[in-house]
N, C-alpha and C positions, 0 to 999 in steps of 0.2 A: 401377881394379880389374881384376883378371884375370878373364876369362870362362871358365866351365867348359863345355867343348864337349860337346854331347850327340851321341855318334856311334854308340850302340848299334843304333838302327834302321837307320841307313845301312849299318853293317857287315853287318847281317843281310841286307839287300837285296843288297849286293854278293856276299855268300857264296852266296845263293840263285841270283843271276844267273850266277855262276861255275859252279855245279852244272848249271844249265840248259844251258849251252853246252859243257860238257865232253863229249868231247874237242874237238869243235867246229871248224868253218871251216878245213879244210885249205887251201882256196884263198887265205885270208888269209895263212897261214904261208908259202905258196909266193910270194905277192906280196912279202912282207917280204924273202925271200931274193933275189928278182930285183931289188928296189930297193936291196939291200945296206944295209939300215938298221941291221943289227947283225952283228958277227962271228959266225961259226957257233957258236963255243963259248958266247958270251953268249946267243945265240938259244936254244940248247938249255936253258941254265940258266933263262931266262925262261919257257920252256914248262913246265918241271917234268917230273916223272916221268910224270904223267898226260897230257902233251902238250896242255895246256889253252890253246887259242888266245886266249881272252879274257884270260887272265892276261898273255899276251904283249902284247896290245893295251894293257892298263893300264900295263905297263912302258914301252912306247914313248911313251905320252901323258905319263907322269910324268917321263920323261927329256927330253922335248922333241924326241925324234927324229921324232915326228908331231904336228902340230897337231890339235886336236879335230876341226876340219872335215875335214882330210885323213884322220884316223882313221875317221870315219863313212863317208867315201867308199871307202877301201880295204877296210874291213871288209865293206861291202855288195858290193863287186866280187868279193870272195872267194866270195860265194854266187851271183854272177851276177845280182844284182838292183840296183835303185836304193836308195840310202840316204837317210834323212831325219833332220834334227835334231829329234827328238821334243820336246826341251825348248823349242824355239822354233816349234813348229807350232801353228797355231790349230785347235783340235779342234772339230768339228761335234758338238754334244751329241746331236742326233737320230741321227747315225751311231753314236756311241759306245754308246748305250743299246740298240742292236740286239743286242748281245752281253752276256749276263749277266756281272756282275763276277767271280763265282767261276770261271767258265770262262776269262775273260781273265787272271786271276791264275795259274790253274793251267797254262795253255798259253802264257802270255806273248804274247798276241795282243790288239791294241787297234785298234778301228776309228776312223779319224781324220776322214774326210770322204767325202761323196758326190760323184760326177761322172757325170752321166747315170744309167744304170741300174746302175752299178758302185759299189762301196764300196772305198776304199783301206784296207788293213789293214797296220799296222806290226807286224812280228813279230820275235822274238828269233832264231828259227831257221827260215829259209825252206825248209830241206830237210825239215822235219817235215810231210809231206804229209797224214798222218792227222789232225793237229790242224787244219790249214787246211780240209780237206774237211769235218770235223765243224763248223767255224765256218760254212762255207757252208750246211750243212744246217740249222743253227740259225737263221741270218739269212734264208735263202731268197733270197739275192742273190749274184751272182758277186763274188769279191774280187780286187782288184789288190794284189799283195804288194810291200811295200817293207820294207827292213831298218832296224831301230833298235838302238842299243847296248843290250844286255840290262839293265844296271843303270839306265840312264836310262828305258827302257821300263817297268821295274817301278815306278819312282818316278812316272812319268806316269800309270800305271793308278791308283796310290794317290791322286794329286792330282786327277785328272779325274772319277773316279766319285764320286757323292754319298757323303758321309761322316757324315751326320746319324745314321743308324742305328748306325754304329760308335761314335759318341760316347755314344749312349744305352746301348748294351751295355757299354761300358767304364765308364761312370759306375755302372751297376748292379753290375758286378763289384767296383768300388772300394768301394761301400757294403757289399756283402756281406763283403768281406775286411778291413774296418776293424777296428782293435783293439777287443776287447770290454772291455778294461780302461779305467780313467779316466786312465791315464797320458798326459799331454799335454806331457811334458818335451821339451826340444829334441832330445835323442837319439832319442826315440820318433818325433817328427815327421820328423827327418832320415831315419830308417830307412823310415818309411811313404811319405815323398816319393819314395823310390827304388824303391818296389815296381813290379812290371812293369805293373800296370793303371794306376797314376798316370803313369808314364813314357809309356805308350802314349796315355793320354788327353790329356796336354799336347802330345805330339808331333802327335797327330791334329788338335787344335785349332789349333796353329800352322800345320800343313800346310794346313788349310782356309783360313786367312787368306792364305797364300802363293798358293794356288789361285785365290782370289777377288781377288787383287791389292790386298789391304787395305794401306793406308799405316800404320794404327794399330790396335792391339788394346787394348780397355778391358776389364779384369776387375774388376767392381764388386760388392762384397759387400753383401747386404741381410740383413734379419732372418731371412727364410725361405729365400731362394734367392740365387744369384749370377748376375748378368746379364753375358754376354760380348757386347760390341758391336764390330763392325768398321767402320772408316772406309774407305769405298770411293768413289772419285771425289769426295772432299771431304765426303761425308755419312755420318753414323753410322747403322748399322743394327743392330737386335737380331739376334743370330745364334745364340747358344747359351745355354741356361739350365741351370745346375748346382745341385744341392742344397747348401745351406749346410753340411750334415754333412761333406762331403768338401773344403770350401774350404781349411781349414788345410793339408791335404796338397798341394792344387793350388798355393797361393801359396808354400808352402815349396819345392816343386819348381821353380817359376819363379825364386825367389830363389837357390836353389842353382845353377841354370843361369846366372844373371846374376852369380855371384860375390859375392852379398850375404851379410850376416850374418843367418841365420834367427832368431837369438835376439833381435835388435833389432826391436821392433815399434812403438816409440813415436816414432821419428824417421824422416823421409824418407830414402830411399837411392836411389842411382843405380848402374847396372851395364850390362852388355852380354851379350846372349844370342846364341849362335851355334848355329843349327840346321843340322846336317850332313845334306845331302841328296846322293844320288849325282850329281845334276846340279851340285853345288857348294854351298858354305855360304851360308846366308841369315842376315844379322845384324840384330839388333834392339837399339835403345837402350831400356833398361828404367828405369822410375821408379816408386817406391812412395811412398804417403802414408798415414798412419794415419787411419782414419775411425771412425765410431761402431760399425760392425759388423765391423771388421777392416781390413786393409790393402788399399787399391786399388792395382793395378799397371797401368801403361800401357806398352805396347811399341810403339815406332816402328820400322818397317822401314827399314833403311838401304840406300843404293844398293849394287848389286852390283859391287864393287871395280874390276875391270880397265879398261884403256883402251878396250876394245871396247864397254863399257857407257856410255861418255861419248858423247853424241850430237854430231853436227856442228851448226853453227849453222843450216844449211839444214833441219834436222829439227825445229826448235823453233817452227814456225808463225809466223815473222816475215813481215810483208808485205814486198814488194820494196824499198820505200824504207827501212824500218827496218833491214832486213838489210844493205843496201849501206852505210848510215851506220855501223852497228855494226862492219862489217868494216874501215871506214876508221879507226875509233877504236882497234881492237885492233892496228892497225899503227903506232900512235904509239910513239915511243921514250921518252916521258915523260908525266907527268900522272897524274891519278886518275880512274878510271871506276867509278861506283857502280852496284850492283844493289839495288833496293829492292822491298819488298812484305811482306805478312804471313808468318808462319811457315807453311811448307808450300806456298809459291807457286812453288817451283822456282828460287830465287835461286842456290843452290849449283850446280845443274845448268847454269844459264845461264853462270855464271862459268867452270865447267870447260869448257864448249863454247867459250868465248872463248880459254881457255888452249890448248885443242886446236888452235885455228886459228893459234897462234903457233909459230914455228920453234924447237923445243926443242933442236935440234942446235947451233945457233950462239948461243943465248941461255941464260943461267943463270936458270931459273925456280925460285922458292922459294915455299912456301905455309905459312901458319899457320892451323890449323883446329881446330874443336871440335865433333865429333870428325872424324877423317879418314874421308871417305866414298868418294871415288874414288881410285884409284891411277893417277897420271899418269907414264908413262915419262919418264925424264930430269929429272924435277922433284924437288927436295929438299923433302919434306913433313914438317912438325913439328906434333905435337898439343899443344894447350894442356893444362897440368897445374896447375890452380889450387892444390891442396893444398901444392905445393912452391913456389908463387909464380911459376910460369911462365905468364904471361898473354900476350895478343896484343902488348901494348906491349913486354914483355921479349923476346919472340921477334923482333919487328920490329927492335929495336935490335941484337940479335945478327946478324940478316940483313944489316944495313948494313955489317958487317965481312966479309961473305961474297961480295963482288963480285957483287951481284944485278943482273939486267937487268929482270926482271918479278917482281913480288911480289903474291901473293894473300893477303888477310886475310879470314878467315871472317866477321868482323863488326867494325864500328867501333861501340863502345858507350859510350866515355868520351872525355874531352878529351885525355888523354895519348896514347891510341892514335891519335886523329884528328890530333893535331899531328905525331906522328912520321910517320904515313902521308903527310900533306900535305908535310912537309919532304922526304921521300923522292921524292915526285912532282915536286918543284921542282928536284931535284938529279940529274936524268937517269935516273929509274927510272919504269917504268910500273906503277902500283899499281891492282889490281882489288880491290874490297871490297864486302861487303854492308852494308846499313844499314836499320834498321827505320823506315819512314815510309809514309804513305798514298799518296804520289804522287811522281813524279819532281821536281816543283817543290818539294814539301814537304821532300824529302831535302836540297835545297840549304839551306833555312833551318834544317833540323834540324842540319846541320853547324855553322852559326853558333850555334845554341842550345847545342851541346855545348861551346862556347868556342873554336872555331877562328876565328882572326882573318880578317876578310874580305879583307884585303890578301894573306893567304896562300892562301885558298881560291879567290878569283877567278881568278888566273893559272893555278892548278894544275888546276882542274876541267875535264876533257875532255867528260864526258857523264854522264847518269844514265838507267839503264834501270829502268822500273817494270813489274811484271807481275803478273797474276793467272792462275789456272787456272779455267776454266769447263768444265762437262760437255759432252762431245761427243755429238751425237745418234747413237743406235744405227743403223747402216746396215741392219740386218736388219729393222727395223720403222719406218723413216722414212716419214712421210706428210706431204703438204701440208695446211695448215690456215689459217684466218684468225685472227690474234691479236686480242685485245681492242682495240677502237677507240682507247681512251685511250692504250694503249702506242704504237700507230702514230702517233698525233698528237703524243705527247710526244717520241718519239725520232726519227721520220722526217718529221713534219709532214704526213702524209697526212690529208686530211679526207674523201675518198671511198674507194672501193675501189681500192687500188693495183694496178698492172699488174706485180706482183712476187710471186713464190712464197715463202712462208714454210713452215718445216718444224718438226716435232717428232717424238719417238718415241712410237709407240702403246703400246709395252710388249710384250716377248716373253721367251721363256726365255733367249735369248742375253744379255739385259741385266738379267735378274732382275726383269722387269716394270717397270723404272724408266723406260724410254725413252732411257736414256743408257748409253754404254759408252766408258770412257776420258775423258780430259780434253784440252783444247787451251789453248795459251797465248794470252793477250791482253796487248798491250804498249803502252807509250808510251816514247818516247826523246827526252829533252831534251838538245840540244847547245848550250851557251851561246855566244852571239855577244858582240861587244865591249860592246853595251849591257847585256846580262845580267851580264857579268863586272864592269862598272862598278857595277851595282846591288849585287852581292855584296860588292864592296870597300867600298861605303858602308853595308853592313848594312841595305839597304832591306827593307820588309815584303814578305810573300808576294804580296800583290795586285799590287804594282808589278812584281815579277819575273815573275809570270804574264802580265801584259799585254805586257811586252816579249818574252817567249818566244812568245806567240801571234802577235805582229807578225812574228816571225822564222820562222813556219811550224810551230810546235809543235802537234801534234795530241794531244788527251787520250786516255786509255785507252778511254773509251766509243766513240770514233770507230773504233778498230781492232776493238772488239767488234761493232759494228753491221755493219762490212764482212764479218765472219765469219758473222753472221746471214744476210746477203744471199747468201752463198755456200752456205748450207744446212749449215754445220758445227755450229752451236749454235743455241739457241732465243733469241728475244727476251726471254723471261722470265729466262733465265740472265744475259743482259747487263744487264737492268734491275737485277739484284741488284748489279752493279758500281757503279751510280750511287748506291746506298744506302750503300756502304761509306764 
């Protein structure tokens, strides 16, 4: 289904930012001339009659004449200050709140972090000394000035300042402005779903989820109220409560954004929401189901597209042995390499990090995905389209006539796909695929259960990566402590007080009082030797395969987790949860 992009707010921010900087930054215009980035006639046309330097910058970014990083640098140098990427800056909340939000919005000044007795302030116009001096008077601290791109700064102010009060105000406005008639027709709902207060309410709610790095948003209708929950670092949290009175317009707005049929309320629907922010689009996969009190919608945040967002293997928390073994596996010229784990455990990210490590210049890389989350340069990427009969197996068969070297399959879920993938792996192709299983060893027997013959799987299988994500201890409030004795005895064999430090997060504003901030990968990597391959060919049970793998040096998931506990990266309680999975 096609997604309806919501660009009204982003356009307004861009327009406001353009007005803030007009005529703006003559030093930047001069730098563009010196760098000869545009012919003089085209430069004048890009500046426009009002000589708006920021319009020129946007033109250079859109045309590719400047990369975003170069644009930030050259724009700041035009003012004679340092530039920062505000979209990728970790903002110190205690510094941010020194300046009231209305002032920050009106003057386009945002305090980002403290260093000694000074506070660094990102500003849209460093030449506006009156605003900077007023900010210093309000905060009573000296400011170190850096430049940020105006549209990105406006969006950062919107995202980083608390928005709960905004949501309350917008909900109140929506209730006051709801139709006094009893007309609940689809046409009426469509009109009211596009009212300014509902548009702003939904945008603000989604923006809050982006700000808090939520992976999923649950909008759950009840008899009296609607509960909005965010999944952050793997756990759901109550975040926003809305009145049931405005829910039909909120759900209709979300369905319109996702390209769904607002008149269909009895059947589940799927779609895709694109929230346009000045820093770039944020995509969500949307799913509705009918419930007793109305439709529940869940939105899952998708990875942010480009190659720059694909991490390197070194960034995925592998220990040295697993990383070295995995790098050897992705250098194979044939065979099948599986990534397994539950939904949301980072399988797709791991697979694309493997693809990133492969030379896409000399090899033909093709992918079949549902949906496409990352965009990998030089790869041919095809999305599954089940309504027209285009599944993984059909795409894979077509790929085999496209001279592939490396094939990525979003998931092996049936015998046909598994057999075609295994045949490809045996005929000179490297196949990377995800598979749902609880462990690396179970993934091997899962392939047999799908109906893949052991004599095919045994020779083709190069390795299986299994992973989970556990919460990372917040570095701002990390403290040493003594875990419960039974946990120490169960997982480490300590009977007395160990001469080892264990850590947990005490809870602070930076982590929302949870003690955790972000997540870290925990892995196991099974590389079958001749004995394991023989057992697969014979269709041996999991216990026999497990014994053989351990004799060959296989280390289970819990082993990697405990190593990360001892490094102070996560807590023993988090890793204990892995043993219960």
